[in-house]
C-alpha positions, 0 to 999 in steps of 0.5 A: 636374715643376714646379721652381725653380732657385736661384743660376742665372747668366745664362750658364746659362739658355740651357743649362738651357732647351735641355736641358729641352726643355719637359719640366719647368716650371722657374723660374730664379732668380739669387739663392741660396735663403734665407728672402727667396727661399723664396717662389719655391718656392710651387706647385713640387714640387722645388728645384734648387740648387748642390752644396755650397750650405748650406740653413739648417734654417728654410729646409728646414722652410719648403720642406717646409711648402710641399709641396716633395718633392725637392731636386736638387743640380747641379754648380756651377762656372765652366767654360763647357765643362761647362754643357751637361753640367751642364744635361743632368744636372739634367734627368735628375735631375728625370726620375728624382727619387725617395727619394734626392732626398727633402726631409725636415723638420728634427726 
């Protein structure tokens, strides 16, 4: 699956790459998701963002208009010991993305 992950810290990149094992085409972006960064989702099927991050309605609608199907929430935190586990869970969530992860436009 093609995906873009937002708000990725430099120390997370290595863990995400190792956990992915070249299964998915994931673009890692340091900046948070917003109208100024939504264009990175072009041509992707899913977005990955930190759990608890707020997505404004205009961003949701822009993503839906771009054809984004899924939103995967990943644990966020500063515990270096949990980075491998977080990365592995993110890849599992991409592997099994379905209706529970569906991104719907705002009415």
